C-alpha positions in Angstrom: 62.7 0.8 -11.6 65.9 2.5 -10.7 69.5 2.7 -11.9 70.6 -0.2 -9.7 68.8 -2.5 -12.2 71.4 -1.6 -14.8 74.5 -0.1 -13.2 77.0 -1.6 -10.7 77.2 1.8 -9.1 76.3 5.4 -9.9 79.9 6.5 -9.1 81.1 8.2 -12.3 84.9 8.1 -12.6 87.0 10.7 -14.4 89.3 9.0 -16.9 90.8 12.1 -18.6 90.3 15.8 -18.9 91.5 19.0 -20.6 89.9 18.6 -24.0 87.9 21.2 -25.9 84.7 19.3 -26.9 84.8 15.5 -27.2 82.4 13.2 -28.9 82.0 9.9 -30.7 83.7 7.3 -28.5 84.2 3.7 -29.8 86.0 0.7 -28.3 88.3 -1.5 -30.4 87.7 -5.0 -28.9 90.7 -6.7 -30.4 93.3 -4.2 -29.5 91.5 -2.9 -26.4 91.7 0.9 -26.9 89.1 3.7 -27.1 89.0 6.3 -29.8 87.1 9.5 -29.5 86.9 12.8 -31.3 87.8 16.3 -30.1 85.8 18.2 -32.7 87.3 21.8 -32.2 90.8 20.4 -31.8 90.5 18.5 -35.1 91.9 15.4 -33.4 91.0 11.8 -32.8 92.5 10.6 -29.5 93.3 7.1 -28.5 93.0 6.0 -24.9 94.6 2.8 -23.6 93.6 1.9 -20.0 95.8 3.6 -17.4 97.6 5.9 -19.8 96.9 9.5 -20.8 95.0 9.7 -24.1 97.3 10.6 -27.1 96.5 12.0 -30.5 95.8 9.2 -32.9 94.9 11.3 -36.0 95.3 15.0 -36.7 93.8 16.5 -38.7 90.6 14.5 -38.3 88.6 16.8 -40.5 86.6 17.7 -37.3 85.3 14.2 -36.9 82.3 13.6 -34.7 80.7 10.1 -34.5 83.0 7.1 -34.9 82.4 3.3 -35.2 84.1 0.2 -36.6 82.7 -1.9 -39.4 82.7 -5.7 -39.2 86.3 -5.8 -40.6 87.5 -3.5 -37.8 87.9 -0.5 -40.1 87.2 2.9 -38.6 84.1 4.7 -40.0 84.0 8.4 -39.2 81.5 11.2 -39.6 83.5 14.3 -40.6 82.1 17.8 -40.3 85.1 19.4 -42.0 84.7 17.4 -45.3 81.0 16.9 -44.9 81.4 13.2 -45.5 81.4 9.7 -44.0 84.9 8.1 -44.4 86.5 4.8 -43.8 90.1 4.0 -42.8 91.5 1.0 -44.7 93.8 -1.6 -43.3 96.8 0.2 -44.8 95.9 3.4 -43.1 94.5 5.2 -46.1 91.2 7.1 -45.8 88.5 6.8 -48.4 85.2 8.6 -48.7 82.1 6.5 -48.4 79.4 9.2 -48.7 79.7 12.8 -49.7 76.6 13.7 -51.7 72.9 12.7 -52.0 71.4 13.3 -55.5 74.3 15.7 -56.4 73.9 17.8 -53.3 76.5 17.9 -50.6 75.7 16.2 -47.3 75.1 18.6 -44.4 77.5 17.4 -41.7 77.3 13.7 -40.9 77.0 13.4 -37.1 76.7 9.8 -35.8 77.0 6.4 -37.4 76.3 2.7 -36.9 77.2 -0.3 -39.0 74.8 -3.2 -39.3 76.0 -6.8 -39.4 75.4 -7.0 -43.2 77.9 -4.2 -43.7 75.5 -1.4 -44.4 76.2 2.0 -42.8 73.5 4.1 -41.2 74.2 7.7 -40.3 72.5 11.0 -39.4 73.1 14.3 -41.2 71.9 17.4 -39.3 73.4 20.8 -40.3 75.3 21.4 -37.0 78.7 21.6 -38.6 77.9 24.1 -41.4 76.7 27.6 -41.9 73.0 28.0 -42.9 74.0 29.5 -46.3 76.1 26.4 -47.0 73.2 23.9 -46.7 72.3 22.3 -50.0 69.9 19.6 -48.9 66.3 20.7 -47.9 66.2 18.2 -45.0 68.2 16.8 -42.0 68.3 13.3 -43.2 69.0 9.8 -42.0 70.7 7.6 -44.5 71.6 4.0 -45.2 74.7 3.3 -47.3 74.5 -0.2 -48.8 77.6 -2.4 -49.1 77.5 -1.8 -52.9 77.7 2.0 -52.3 74.1 2.9 -53.0 73.0 5.7 -50.7 69.3 5.7 -49.6 67.5 8.4 -47.7 65.5 6.5 -45.1 64.0 9.4 -43.1 63.6 13.1 -43.8 61.1 14.2 -41.2 63.5 14.9 -38.3 64.3 18.3 -37.0 67.9 17.5 -35.8 68.6 13.7 -36.0 71.5 12.8 -33.9 72.4 9.5 -32.2 71.3 6.2 -33.5 71.6 2.6 -32.4 70.2 -0.9 -33.2 68.4 -3.3 -30.9 70.4 -6.5 -30.2 68.6 -8.4 -33.0 68.9 -5.4 -35.4 65.1 -5.5 -35.9 64.7 -2.0 -34.5 66.6 1.2 -35.2 66.5 3.9 -32.6 67.1 7.5 -33.7 66.9 10.5 -31.5 66.0 14.1 -32.3 67.9 16.6 -30.3 65.6 19.6 -30.9 62.4 17.6 -30.4 63.9 16.0 -27.2 62.7 12.5 -28.0 63.8 9.1 -29.2 62.0 7.3 -32.0 62.0 3.6 -32.7 61.5 2.1 -36.2 61.1 -1.4 -37.6 64.0 -1.7 -40.1 63.8 -4.0 -43.1 66.7 -5.8 -44.9 67.0 -3.0 -47.4 67.2 -0.4 -44.7 63.7 1.0 -45.1 61.9 2.1 -42.0 58.3 1.5 -40.9 56.1 1.7 -37.8 57.8 4.8 -36.5 56.9 5.7 -32.9 58.1 7.9 -30.1 59.8 5.5 -27.6 60.8 8.1 -25.0 60.7 11.8 -24.3 63.3 13.7 -22.3 61.2 16.1 -20.3 63.6 18.2 -18.2 64.0 21.7 -17.0 67.7 21.4 -17.8 68.9 22.5 -21.3 69.7 20.1 -24.1 68.3 17.1 -25.7 69.2 13.5 -26.6 72.5 13.1 -28.3 74.6 9.8 -28.5 73.0 6.4 -27.8 74.1 2.8 -27.2 72.3 -0.4 -26.4 73.3 -3.3 -24.1 72.8 -7.0 -24.7 69.5 -7.0 -22.8 68.1 -4.2 -25.1 68.4 -1.4 -22.6 69.0 2.0 -24.2 71.6 4.5 -22.9 71.2 8.1 -24.2 73.1 11.2 -23.3 70.8 14.1 -22.5 70.0 16.9 -20.1 71.9 16.4 -16.8 73.5 13.0 -17.7 72.8 9.6 -19.2 69.2 8.6 -19.5 68.7 4.9 -19.3 65.6 3.1 -20.6 64.3 -0.4 -20.8 63.4 -1.8 -24.3 59.8 -0.5 -23.9 60.9 3.0 -23.2 60.4 3.0 -19.4 63.0 5.1 -17.6 65.3 3.5 -15.1 66.7 6.9 -14.2 69.2 9.5 -15.1 72.9 9.0 -14.3 74.2 12.4 -13.4 77.5 13.3 -14.9 80.0 16.1 -13.9 79.6 17.8 -17.3 76.8 17.7 -19.9 77.5 14.5 -21.8 77.6 14.1 -25.6 78.1 10.4 -26.4 79.0 7.1 -25.0 80.5 3.6 -25.8 80.8 0.3 -24.1 84.3 -1.0 -23.7 87.0 -2.8 -21.7 87.6 -6.6 -22.0 84.1 -7.5 -20.7 82.2 -4.6 -22.4 80.8 -3.7 -19.0 82.4 -0.2 -18.8 80.4 2.6 -20.3 82.7 5.4 -21.4 81.1 8.9 -21.6 82.4 11.9 -23.5 81.2 15.1 -21.8 82.5 18.5 -22.9 86.2 18.6 -21.7 86.2 15.3 -19.8 86.1 11.6 -20.4 84.3 9.6 -17.8 83.3 6.0 -17.1 80.8 3.9 -15.1 80.4 0.1 -14.7 77.2 -1.6 -16.0 75.5 -4.8 -15.0 75.0 -5.9 -18.6 77.4 -6.3 -21.5 77.2 -3.8 -24.2 76.7 -4.7 -27.9 80.0 -5.2 -29.7 80.7 -3.2 -32.8 82.5 -6.1 -34.4 
């Protein structure tokens, strides 16, 4: 197995540069633009192919992970307000989750929305001071369409990126500090079972897994030490796509969803894939 099984080429193209620390890219398939967060700059940028990215929202409350729900509304993890928010059709922003059992969330990090409308997100304490942490765990949560918030995993060190398999039967969650990716069977109510370590990122380079995405064939793309680590559905490694800077997250985009956009420190990069990425809506 090698990267030629999943990528058109290993040439990584620079799309834009000059940011502080970018994260959380997501592609809007109807209007064909990419949104991504610059966390220290407190800004969400919008990139339309061929043009320079421009600020789309400032302040963003130091947003990190972004996605769209099935109605095309932006769902954001905000470090500044320690919440998950949603942007309504009229542009207003509402809070979806701020507390669990009367304790403030840590700093929601990354987020995915299942086809039934439920929102799954990770909540490590990266965005807060230790003395401000109220919850005794770094949790993974499922927010039901009716607003009920359920803690579905509390045994992670630093849960970070998460993604569904194409049929939504499996939820992948990575742990940055443990340097591995775990897979879980996920039930209709969001509960997890049969947890297992799918892949480990053994590397002499610093860092661990961060953002993750899945293509239509079930291959898993995870940012990590040195670049993007790409696995088949069984956890076998195709290889590591080296990137000019340490990557943080990624998203499939463009009209055919065969472009993988990669946020990496101060730069936005892209590479072409053989398989179509999973659409967010």
